C-alpha positions, 0 to 999 in steps of 0.5 A: 036711874035708879041709885041705892044706897044701902047702909049697915054698921054703925054701934047700933049695926042699924041698916038702912036702906033708901032709893032714889029713881032718877026718871022726870027729875028736873035735876036728874044730871047733877044726880047720874054725874053724881052716881057714875063719880061715886062709882068710878071712886069704888071700883077695885077698892076695898070697904075697910072701914074702922071699928063701929063705922058706917059701911056702904053698899051703892048700887047704880041702876040705869035699866040699859046694862046689870046693875053696879054696885061697891062697896066702901067705908067711912072714913076712906069715902071720896068727895062723891060717895060722902054727898051721894050717900048722903042726899040718898039717904035723905031724899030715899024713900 
């Protein structure tokens, strides 16, 4: 599974993109569960944010179906979205 986070906005307006491939990782199940919850939390929700806040685009590709993308924004992130975004931006290349 590939998990991609694209962050835009903020005061400086700098875009940041990071991706994690869970293939072969010992903690892959944890990543998959977290990604699944973050995606469920983002379905059907508007990505309304605040001025100078960050906006996020989360994309998950499992290799079996079409990639799924949801959008979300600070400060209205679910716990799963916040955790996934933090981990991907920290560990992703």
